[in-house]
C-alpha positions as CSV (number, residue, x, y, z in Angstrom):
1,M,0.0,0.0,0.0
2,S,1.2,3.5,-0.7
3,W,-0.2,6.8,0.7
4,A,0.0,10.6,0.2
5,I,-1.3,13.6,2.2
6,A,-2.8,16.7,0.6
7,P,-0.7,19.9,1.0
8,D,-3.2,21.4,3.4
9,A,-3.6,18.1,5.3
10,S,-7.4,18.1,4.6
11,F,-7.3,14.5,3.2
12,A,-5.1,11.6,2.5
13,V,-5.2,9.0,-0.3
14,F,-4.2,5.3,-0.1
15,G,-3.2,3.1,-3.0
16,M,-4.4,-0.5,-2.3
17,P,-4.9,-3.6,-4.4
18,Q,-8.7,-2.9,-4.3
19,G,-8.3,0.6,-5.6
20,V,-7.6,4.2,-4.5
21,L,-9.2,5.4,-1.3
22,A,-9.5,9.1,-0.2
23,V,-10.1,9.8,3.5
24,G,-10.8,13.2,5.1
25,A,-8.9,14.6,8.1
26,E,-11.8,13.5,10.3
27,G,-11.3,9.9,9.2
28,V,-14.4,9.6,7.0
29,E,-14.2,8.1,3.6
30,R,-14.5,10.7,0.8
31,W,-14.5,8.4,-2.2
32,V,-13.0,5.2,-3.5
33,H,-11.9,4.4,-7.0
34,R,-12.4,0.7,-7.3
35,Q,-10.4,-1.3,-9.9
36,G,-10.1,-4.7,-11.5
37,T,-7.8,-7.4,-10.1
38,S,-4.6,-8.3,-11.7
39,E,-3.2,-11.9,-11.6
40,E,0.1,-10.4,-10.4
41,D,0.5,-9.8,-6.7
42,L,3.9,-8.0,-6.6
43,V,2.4,-4.5,-7.2
44,H,3.0,-1.2,-5.6
45,R,-0.1,1.1,-6.0
46,S,1.7,4.4,-6.1
47,C,-0.3,7.6,-5.5
48,V,0.5,11.3,-5.0
49,V,-1.5,14.5,-4.5
50,S,-0.8,17.4,-6.8
51,R,0.8,20.6,-5.2
52,D,-2.5,22.5,-5.5
53,G,-4.5,19.6,-4.0
54,K,-6.9,19.3,-6.9
55,Y,-5.7,16.0,-8.3
56,V,-4.6,12.6,-7.3
57,W,-2.1,10.8,-9.6
58,A,-2.3,7.0,-9.2
59,L,-1.5,3.7,-10.8
60,V,-4.6,1.6,-11.2
61,V,-5.6,-1.7,-12.8
62,D,-7.4,-1.5,-16.1
63,D,-10.9,-3.0,-15.6
64,E,-11.3,-4.0,-19.2
65,D,-8.0,-5.9,-19.5
66,P,-6.3,-6.2,-16.1
67,D,-3.4,-8.3,-17.2
68,D,-2.4,-6.2,-20.2
69,G,-0.9,-3.3,-18.3
70,D,-1.9,-0.8,-15.6
71,L,-3.2,2.7,-16.1
72,W,-1.5,5.9,-15.1
73,A,-4.5,8.0,-14.1
74,V,-5.3,11.5,-12.8
75,L,-8.3,11.6,-10.5
76,D,-10.3,14.5,-9.2
77,S,-9.4,14.8,-5.5
78,V,-13.0,15.8,-4.5
79,T,-15.0,13.2,-6.5
80,G,-12.5,10.5,-7.5
81,E,-13.6,11.0,-11.1
82,V,-10.9,10.1,-13.8
83,I,-9.7,13.3,-15.4
84,A,-7.1,11.7,-17.8
85,Q,-5.3,8.4,-18.1
86,T,-2.9,6.4,-20.2
87,A,-2.0,2.7,-20.4
88,L,1.4,1.4,-19.4
89,E,1.6,-1.6,-21.6
90,G,3.0,-4.7,-20.0
91,M,3.4,-3.1,-16.6
92,T,1.7,-5.4,-14.1
93,E,4.5,-6.4,-11.7
94,Y,6.7,-3.7,-10.3
95,Y,7.6,-1.2,-7.6
96,A,6.7,2.3,-8.5
97,T,7.0,5.8,-7.0
98,Q,5.8,9.2,-8.2
99,S,7.4,12.6,-7.5
100,L,6.0,16.1,-7.9
101,H,8.1,18.4,-10.0
102,P,8.9,21.9,-8.4
103,D,7.0,23.6,-11.3
104,G,3.8,22.4,-9.7
105,V,2.6,21.0,-13.1
106,H,4.7,17.9,-14.0
107,V,4.7,14.5,-12.2
108,L,7.5,12.0,-12.6
109,L,6.9,8.3,-12.4
110,S,9.6,5.8,-11.6
111,I,9.1,2.0,-12.1
112,G,11.5,-0.7,-11.0
113,E,11.2,-4.3,-12.0
114,G,14.5,-5.4,-10.4
115,Q,16.8,-7.0,-13.0
116,N,14.0,-7.1,-15.5
117,G,14.0,-3.3,-16.1
118,C,13.8,0.2,-14.8
119,Y,11.7,3.1,-16.3
120,T,11.4,6.8,-15.7
121,Y,8.5,8.8,-17.2
122,W,7.1,12.3,-16.8
123,S,3.8,13.9,-17.7
124,R,1.4,16.8,-17.0
125,L,-2.4,17.1,-17.0
126,P,-3.5,17.7,-20.6
127,E,-5.1,21.1,-21.4
128,E,-8.3,19.6,-22.5
129,A,-8.8,18.1,-19.1
130,D,-9.4,21.6,-17.7
131,G,-12.7,21.7,-19.6
132,E,-14.9,18.8,-20.4
133,N,-13.4,15.6,-18.9
134,V,-14.8,13.3,-21.6
135,D,-13.6,12.8,-25.1
136,E,-16.9,13.1,-27.2
137,D,-15.6,10.7,-29.9
138,E,-14.4,8.0,-27.6
139,G,-16.6,8.6,-24.5
140,R,-13.6,8.3,-22.2
141,P,-11.2,10.7,-20.4
142,P,-8.6,12.5,-22.4
143,L,-5.3,10.6,-23.0
144,L,-2.5,11.4,-20.6
145,D,0.6,11.9,-22.8
146,Y,4.0,11.2,-21.3
147,D,7.7,11.3,-22.1
148,G,10.5,9.1,-20.9
149,L,14.2,8.5,-21.0
150,A,15.5,7.3,-24.4
151,D,17.1,4.0,-23.1
152,N,14.3,3.4,-20.4
153,K,16.7,1.5,-18.2
154,R,16.9,3.8,-15.2
155,V,14.8,4.8,-12.2
156,L,14.4,8.3,-10.8
157,L,16.3,9.0,-7.6
158,D,15.5,12.7,-7.1
159,I,14.7,16.0,-8.8
160,S,16.8,19.1,-8.3
161,P,15.4,21.9,-6.1
162,D,15.0,24.2,-9.1
163,G,13.6,21.5,-11.3
164,G,16.1,21.9,-14.0
165,E,17.5,18.4,-13.8
166,F,16.9,15.0,-12.2
167,L,19.1,12.1,-11.0
168,T,18.7,8.6,-12.3
169,A,20.4,5.2,-12.0
170,G,20.1,1.8,-13.5
171,F,20.2,-1.6,-11.7
172,N,23.7,-1.5,-10.1
173,K,24.8,1.0,-12.7
174,D,26.2,4.5,-13.1
175,L,24.4,7.6,-11.8
176,H,23.2,10.0,-14.5
177,R,22.2,13.7,-14.2
178,C,19.5,14.4,-16.7
179,R,18.1,17.7,-18.0
180,F,14.4,18.4,-17.6
181,P,12.2,18.2,-19.6
182,D,14.1,16.5,-22.5
183,G,15.9,13.9,-20.4
184,E,19.3,14.7,-22.1
185,D,22.3,13.4,-20.1
186,L,24.2,16.3,-18.5
187,A,26.9,14.2,-16.7
188,T,27.6,10.7,-15.4
189,L,29.1,9.6,-12.1
190,A,30.6,6.1,-12.9
191,R,29.8,3.4,-10.4
192,N,33.5,2.5,-10.1
193,R,34.3,6.1,-8.8
194,V,32.2,5.5,-5.7
195,P,34.3,3.7,-3.0
196,L,32.8,0.6,-1.5
197,S,33.0,-0.4,2.2
198,S,33.6,-4.0,1.4
199,P,37.2,-5.2,0.6
200,K,35.6,-7.5,-2.0
201,D,33.9,-6.2,-5.1
202,D,30.5,-7.1,-3.9
203,G,29.1,-3.7,-3.2
204,W,26.8,-1.4,-5.2
205,V,25.5,2.1,-5.5
206,T,22.0,2.2,-4.1
207,W,18.8,4.0,-5.2
208,E,18.9,6.1,-2.1
209,G,20.3,9.7,-2.0
210,G,19.5,12.8,-4.0
211,Y,20.0,16.5,-4.1
212,L,21.2,18.3,-1.0
213,T,21.3,21.6,-2.9
214,A,21.2,22.6,-6.5
215,D,25.0,21.8,-6.7
216,T,25.4,19.0,-4.3
217,C,24.1,15.4,-4.2
218,L,24.2,12.7,-1.6
219,V,25.4,9.3,-3.0
220,V,25.0,6.0,-1.1
221,S,27.1,2.9,-1.5
222,S,26.3,-0.4,0.3
223,C,27.3,-4.1,0.5
224,A,25.8,-7.3,1.7
225,D,28.4,-7.9,4.5
226,E,26.6,-6.4,7.5
227,S,29.4,-7.5,9.8
228,L,31.5,-4.5,8.6
229,P,31.5,-1.4,10.7
230,Q,29.9,0.6,8.0
231,P,28.2,-1.6,5.4
232,S,26.5,1.5,4.0
233,Q,28.4,4.8,3.3
234,H,27.2,8.2,2.2
235,W,29.2,10.4,-0.1
236,V,28.9,14.1,-1.1
237,Y,29.1,14.7,-4.8
238,Q,29.8,18.3,-5.9
239,L,28.2,18.7,-9.3
240,S,30.0,21.8,-10.6
241,S,33.5,20.4,-9.8
242,D,32.6,16.7,-10.5
243,E,34.2,15.9,-7.1
244,L,33.3,13.1,-4.8
245,Q,33.9,13.8,-1.1
246,G,33.4,11.8,2.1
247,P,32.3,9.5,3.4
248,V,30.0,11.4,5.7
249,L,31.0,10.8,9.3
250,Y,28.0,10.4,11.6
251,P,28.3,10.8,15.4
252,S,27.8,7.0,15.8
253,S,28.6,4.0,13.7
254,D,25.0,3.0,13.5
255,T,23.7,2.4,9.9
256,H,21.4,5.2,8.7
257,R,19.2,4.6,5.7
258,V,18.6,7.8,3.7
259,V,14.8,8.5,3.5
260,R,14.9,11.8,1.6
261,C,17.1,14.7,0.6
262,L,15.3,18.0,1.2
263,G,17.2,20.2,-1.3
264,D,17.9,22.9,1.4
265,G,21.2,21.4,2.5
266,T,19.6,18.9,4.8
267,W,18.5,15.2,4.6
268,L,16.5,12.7,6.5
269,T,17.6,9.3,7.6
270,T,16.2,6.6,9.9
271,D,17.5,6.3,13.4
272,A,19.5,3.3,14.7
273,A,16.3,1.4,15.5
274,G,14.8,2.2,12.2
275,T,11.6,3.6,13.8
276,G,12.4,7.3,13.9
277,L,13.7,10.1,11.6
278,L,16.9,12.1,12.0
279,R,17.6,15.4,10.1
280,W,21.2,16.1,9.2
281,R,23.2,19.0,7.8
282,L,26.8,19.1,6.6
């Protein structure tokens, strides 16, 4: 299950196998967008609320053909009505997240299928959806157009604070800075430049981390040997100088999993027990 909260905290939405549920701040159900059932059970029903609180972006099962691919849909946050949607052909088994672009208009969708593939897309609400919500010729909501990376083998890690670029990575591959909105590669941080905590070559660069500032990223390396003092290490990557610094030295040797980089020079990690959040600054 995934969840998201409206900017004014007036309601929350939950993406579940049965559909998308909206609940008001008082705990009363507002609406539910029910959906078909896919034969696949490894599914993450990602949902997010737009910055203005008017729309809910969600991944839902296609009622007409549930095993052909899911739908990327925009729902009215008040009624749950479908405003626009598009089919993601063949996408029925995956982990997905959605991120709001700082421009308040675009939404980026990241889909990971493990070793089977990684995908990054971005879209915006079509202009025709601001008027009548039904295509008169087809009797269905307007088509949600979207763009994606040319190679479609990378997931989204983060979006820069100014929205001018975003950070992507493949499965145990290099990190790429991409320009928004055309997806053109700006620079690459090769995986072999990131030091690993393991003496063996059994480590990897994780899908954690992101933008600390417009010119600084947090990069995370990890390994399977949890007996090491620091199986996971965090590195500071200066974009303008292409310089990797670190590792970050925390007050204790406890492992901290990066939850989110906030873009203002700070970032959040889990605490030692994994039940709380800690906020850090360099």
